[in-house]
C-alpha distance (Angstrom), angle and dihedral (degrees) to the residues before:
residue distance angle dihedral
M1 . . .
G2 3.81 . .
Q3 3.76 115.6 .
E4 3.75 90.9 -23.0
G5 3.81 93.8 69.1
H6 3.80 126.3 -73.6
G7 3.77 129.8 53.5
R8 3.81 129.1 -140.3
G9 3.78 113.6 -60.0
Q10 3.83 95.5 9.6
P11 3.83 117.0 129.7
V12 3.78 113.2 -110.0
P13 3.81 118.3 -147.7
S14 3.77 124.0 -131.5
I15 3.79 121.9 -119.7
L16 3.78 116.7 -158.7
L17 3.77 108.5 -136.0
H18 3.79 114.4 -176.4
P19 3.83 110.7 -152.0
P20 3.78 121.0 -147.6
A21 3.79 122.7 -114.0
P22 3.01 131.0 -42.3
F23 3.82 86.8 41.2
Q24 3.80 98.8 54.7
N25 3.81 92.1 109.3
S26 3.82 94.2 52.1
L27 3.79 126.8 92.7
T28 3.80 109.2 -74.5
A29 3.82 103.1 -171.8
M30 3.80 98.0 100.7
R31 3.79 111.9 179.7
L32 3.77 123.0 -140.2
E33 3.81 90.0 -129.7
Q34 3.81 89.2 61.9
L35 3.79 90.9 57.9
E36 3.79 90.8 45.8
A37 3.82 91.1 51.6
F38 3.80 89.5 49.8
L39 3.81 91.1 50.4
A40 3.79 92.4 47.9
V41 3.83 92.3 53.1
A42 3.81 91.6 45.5
D43 3.82 91.3 50.6
M44 3.83 98.2 42.4
G45 3.80 99.0 37.7
S46 3.81 95.5 -133.2
F47 3.78 140.2 59.5
Q48 3.80 92.3 -126.7
A49 3.82 94.3 53.8
A50 3.80 89.9 44.6
A51 3.81 90.6 53.6
Q52 3.81 91.2 50.4
R53 3.78 92.3 50.3
C54 3.80 92.6 48.3
G55 3.79 95.1 43.6
V56 3.80 95.4 -123.6
T57 3.79 135.8 104.2
Q58 3.77 122.5 -80.3
S59 3.81 90.2 -118.6
T60 3.79 89.4 57.7
I61 3.81 91.3 54.0
S62 3.80 90.7 47.1
R63 3.81 92.6 51.1
Q64 3.80 92.5 49.5
V65 3.80 93.0 50.8
Q66 3.80 93.0 44.5
A67 3.82 91.3 50.8
L68 3.80 89.1 51.7
E69 3.81 91.6 49.6
M70 3.80 91.0 49.5
Q71 3.77 91.4 53.6
L72 3.81 91.8 48.5
H73 3.82 93.9 42.1
T74 3.77 92.5 -132.0
S75 3.80 143.2 80.4
L76 3.77 117.7 -98.5
F77 3.81 98.1 -168.3
H78 3.80 138.7 41.0
R79 3.80 98.7 -130.0
Q80 3.79 101.4 -143.0
A81 3.81 134.2 126.3
Q82 3.79 85.7 -73.1
I83 3.78 111.5 38.6
K84 3.81 112.2 -130.0
L85 3.78 132.5 -178.2
T86 3.77 120.3 -108.3
V87 3.80 120.7 -136.5
A88 3.82 88.3 -93.5
G89 3.80 89.5 49.7
E90 3.79 91.6 51.6
T91 3.82 88.8 51.5
L92 3.79 93.1 50.0
L93 3.82 96.9 43.6
P94 3.87 101.5 79.8
R95 3.80 92.2 40.3
A96 3.79 92.7 49.7
R97 3.81 89.9 50.9
R98 3.79 91.3 50.9
I99 3.82 93.0 48.2
C100 3.80 93.2 50.6
Q101 3.79 92.8 43.4
D102 3.82 91.8 49.5
W103 3.79 90.1 49.6
R104 3.80 92.6 51.6
L105 3.81 92.2 47.5
A106 3.81 92.0 47.9
S107 3.80 91.1 48.7
E108 3.81 91.7 50.6
E109 3.79 93.5 47.3
I110 3.80 93.0 49.2
A111 3.80 91.0 47.0
D112 3.82 89.4 51.7
L113 3.81 90.6 48.0
M114 3.79 93.3 51.8
A115 3.81 89.6 46.2
G116 3.80 90.4 58.2
K117 3.80 97.2 -101.6
Q118 3.80 93.2 132.5
P119 3.83 112.8 154.7
E120 3.81 95.5 -146.6
L121 3.79 143.7 1.9
C122 3.80 117.9 -145.6
V123 3.80 122.1 -158.4
A124 3.81 131.0 -175.5
A125 3.80 114.6 -164.3
I126 3.77 140.4 163.6
H127 3.81 115.7 -96.5
S128 3.81 99.3 -104.5
V129 3.81 91.2 50.6
C130 3.81 90.1 52.1
A131 3.80 90.3 51.4
Y132 3.81 102.3 44.8
L133 3.81 116.7 7.2
L134 3.80 102.6 39.8
P135 3.84 105.1 49.4
P136 3.83 97.7 74.9
A137 3.81 91.9 39.9
L138 3.80 91.3 49.8
Q139 3.79 91.8 49.0
Q140 3.80 93.0 51.9
F141 3.82 91.9 45.0
R142 3.80 89.9 51.6
Q143 3.80 90.4 54.0
E144 3.80 91.4 52.0
F145 3.82 97.5 40.7
P146 3.82 106.7 28.4
E147 3.81 92.3 161.5
V148 3.83 94.2 58.5
Q149 3.80 114.6 91.1
L150 3.83 110.6 -136.4
R151 3.80 119.5 -144.4
V152 3.81 118.7 -176.4
T153 3.81 124.2 -177.7
A154 3.82 124.7 -172.6
L155 3.81 109.4 -135.5
G156 3.77 140.0 152.8
S157 3.79 116.5 -92.2
D158 3.79 97.5 -104.7
R159 3.79 93.3 47.0
A160 3.81 92.3 46.0
L161 3.80 90.9 53.9
K162 3.80 91.0 48.1
V163 3.80 93.8 54.4
L164 3.82 88.4 47.4
R165 3.81 90.9 53.4
D166 3.81 89.4 46.9
G167 3.80 90.5 54.3
L168 3.82 94.6 -116.4
V169 3.82 94.2 121.4
D170 3.79 134.5 29.1
V171 3.81 99.4 -142.9
A172 3.81 135.6 23.4
I173 3.82 122.6 -162.4
V174 3.77 107.2 -164.0
M175 3.76 148.7 142.1
D176 3.79 107.2 -74.1
N177 3.79 114.8 -97.6
P178 3.83 112.5 166.2
R179 3.80 90.6 -168.1
L180 3.81 90.6 67.0
T181 3.80 98.6 42.9
T182 3.80 101.7 53.0
S183 3.81 96.7 112.1
P184 3.83 109.9 114.7
E185 3.82 92.9 -126.9
M186 3.82 92.7 56.2
V187 3.81 116.8 103.7
V188 3.82 115.3 -159.7
Q189 3.82 119.1 -164.5
P190 3.85 116.9 -173.0
L191 3.82 113.4 -132.4
Y192 3.82 110.8 174.5
E193 3.79 143.9 -33.9
E194 3.78 124.5 -132.8
P195 3.82 136.6 -177.2
V196 3.80 125.0 -109.6
E197 3.82 115.5 -126.0
V198 3.79 138.8 -177.6
L199 3.80 122.8 -99.2
M200 3.79 117.3 -160.1
A201 3.79 142.7 150.1
A202 3.82 115.0 -78.7
N203 3.81 91.7 -113.7
H204 3.81 95.3 44.8
P205 3.84 116.1 131.4
L206 3.82 90.4 -122.6
S207 3.80 91.3 59.4
R208 3.83 88.1 81.9
F209 3.81 88.3 73.9
C210 3.79 121.0 84.0
Q211 3.81 86.1 -159.3
V212 3.78 116.4 22.2
P213 3.84 115.2 -131.0
W214 3.80 115.0 -130.5
A215 3.80 89.3 -131.2
E216 3.82 89.5 61.1
L217 3.80 92.5 50.0
T218 3.80 90.9 61.3
H219 3.84 89.7 67.8
Y220 3.80 94.4 63.8
F221 3.76 134.8 64.9
Q222 3.78 115.5 -109.4
V223 3.79 131.6 -136.7
V224 3.81 107.1 -147.0
F225 3.76 140.0 179.6
K226 3.77 114.6 -94.8
D227 3.78 117.6 -89.9
G228 3.79 107.9 -83.0
Y229 3.80 95.8 43.5
G230 3.80 95.1 93.8
M231 3.80 95.3 -131.7
Q232 3.80 93.7 83.8
R233 3.81 89.6 55.0
L234 3.82 91.8 48.2
V235 3.82 93.4 50.4
Q236 3.81 92.8 43.7
D237 3.81 91.2 52.7
Q238 3.80 91.3 51.0
F239 3.81 93.2 51.4
E240 3.80 90.8 48.7
T241 3.81 91.3 48.3
S242 3.80 92.3 50.7
G243 3.80 91.9 47.4
G244 3.80 93.8 -114.3
H245 3.78 131.6 124.0
L246 3.79 122.2 -116.3
Q247 3.81 109.3 -136.9
I248 3.79 106.7 -158.8
A249 3.78 113.6 -159.7
L250 3.78 99.3 170.6
E251 3.81 142.3 0.0
L252 3.81 118.2 -140.7
N253 3.80 137.6 171.2
T254 3.82 106.1 -160.6
L255 3.79 129.6 68.3
D256 3.82 92.4 -137.6
A257 3.80 88.7 58.5
F258 3.81 91.5 50.5
R259 3.79 91.8 53.1
G260 3.80 93.4 45.7
V261 3.81 95.4 49.7
V262 3.81 96.5 42.7
R263 3.81 92.3 45.9
Q264 3.81 91.0 59.4
S265 3.80 102.0 39.4
D266 3.78 144.4 42.0
W267 3.80 90.3 -109.5
V268 3.80 118.8 115.4
A269 3.79 134.5 -152.2
L270 3.79 131.6 -148.6
L271 3.79 106.2 -145.1
P272 3.81 137.0 164.5
Q273 3.77 116.5 -99.0
S274 3.81 95.5 -109.2
A275 3.81 89.3 57.4
L276 3.80 91.4 56.4
V277 3.80 101.9 58.1
E278 3.80 96.3 103.7
S279 3.80 91.6 42.1
R280 3.81 92.1 62.0
Y281 3.81 89.7 62.9
D282 3.80 94.0 49.3
P283 3.84 111.3 97.2
E284 3.81 90.5 -154.7
L285 3.80 93.5 58.0
V286 3.80 135.9 59.1
V287 3.79 132.2 -165.6
R288 3.79 122.5 -147.9
P289 3.80 131.6 -178.5
T290 3.78 118.8 -128.6
E291 3.74 128.8 -117.1
A292 3.77 117.1 -103.3
P293 2.91 130.7 -32.4
V294 3.81 89.6 58.3
L295 3.77 111.0 -158.4
S296 3.78 118.3 -135.4
R297 3.75 136.1 178.1
Q298 3.79 128.6 -148.3
V299 3.79 118.8 -139.5
V300 3.80 117.2 -150.2
L301 3.79 139.2 -178.8
V302 3.79 113.3 -127.8
T303 3.78 128.3 -167.5
T304 3.82 136.7 136.0
D305 3.78 128.6 -89.0
D306 3.80 93.2 -117.9
R307 3.82 92.1 52.9
L308 3.79 90.9 52.5
T309 3.82 88.9 64.9
I310 3.84 89.7 64.0
P311 3.83 108.6 91.1
P312 3.86 100.1 -135.2
I313 3.81 92.9 48.1
Q314 3.79 91.3 44.8
R315 3.81 91.6 50.5
F316 3.80 93.6 45.4
S317 3.81 90.0 53.1
Q318 3.80 89.9 50.7
L319 3.81 92.4 50.0
V320 3.79 92.9 50.2
Q321 3.80 90.1 50.7
I322 3.81 91.3 48.9
H323 3.80 92.9 50.8
S324 3.81 92.0 45.2
Q325 3.81 91.7 60.9
G326 3.78 105.7 106.1
F327 3.80 88.7 -2.7
W328 3.80 107.7 178.7
P329 3.81 115.3 160.1
L330 3.80 93.2 -163.6
G331 3.78 91.2 54.7
R332 3.79 91.6 51.0
V333 3.77 94.0 50.0
A334 3.80 91.9 47.0
T335 3.82 91.8 56.2
S336 3.80 95.1 50.7
A337 3.77 139.8 49.4
P338 3.81 114.3 -80.8
H339 3.79 112.3 -76.2
L340 3.83 92.3 -0.5
P341 3.85 118.0 118.2
V342 3.78 116.9 -128.6
S343 3.79 121.4 -124.4
P344 3.83 119.8 -89.2
R345 3.82 91.0 -108.8
E346 3.82 92.6 50.7
A347 3.79 91.3 44.4
M348 3.79 90.7 55.2
T349 3.81 93.6 50.0
V350 3.80 101.4 42.8
P351 3.83 104.6 112.3
P352 3.78 120.9 -140.9
S353 3.78 109.4 -89.6
P354 3.79 128.5 -163.2
L355 3.76 120.5 -97.4
P356 3.80 114.0 -93.5
P357 3.80 113.2 -107.0
P358 3.82 115.7 -93.3
A359 3.78 114.5 -88.0
P360 3.82 110.5 -99.1
S361 3.75 116.0 -103.0
P362 3.84 126.8 -152.8
S363 3.79 89.2 -128.1
L364 3.80 94.8 55.3
P365 3.81 111.6 108.3
């Protein structure tokens, strides 16, 4: 209505304003256009001038103001040659301005959001995803949305899903856990599946096996991810299924810590393949697959259906899915210098390659 908000012919939303007693029995559906009509009359000093400013008829302005007065059970103007506010009108004036201003600001911010003008994009992801899957996707996203500030936090799966539910991040990339993504607004997009293998010191007794039997693993203490990372639950379930007992020696939450502890002890760790890339290049460590059944974990991208309507979040989700196709951390490392990420184009074209054969051990027959 004119400078106060909506132009001629535009729909005007309703705002439900609930008056205090003694007005609880009055009509409570107060329309924004009523407040705008009131503001126009207060600013212009007449109903005719208010109608001209708002681009509507004088009778329309009069009806809006009268409806507002009926709901408030009081007059807002002294209707004389020069329109003046009553005491009730003076009380309403600053609040009406604030309501209309807040509505306009909210409308502009939402319009900007839906147009892709999002100030930042926050992502929570498990550590291995942060190290290997995300870098090329982040680089390409940055090229397409240079004005969006990226914020990535490495968290365990359960914690990442919690901060997503709490609205602290826009996207979570985690180990799949259907029990934590049952809310109807959650959108789960599968990315890739990878096997779980055994990390141990190079001189460990289990290194003599090309495929480690589950029965042998029960004899050694395990280093596991902290509760809430998903992997501990997966490993625990497998031991229970096979009738064995999981002996937990230590809980950790960083891959460097896993390598350091396992390198200097006879403890072992069951870790997903993408968490073992650096370990394969460490001469003091070896990685072995297990005998059947081979554990695997599925990594998924989780967000909410309303966030997927926002262009930057939608595009980021697409890029992560694109880069997860044929995702094979070992292949990426093999095609680049040690510890250097490959370019987004190279990352998208690196074909899956077979695992390198296990390093020979002196105790192998």
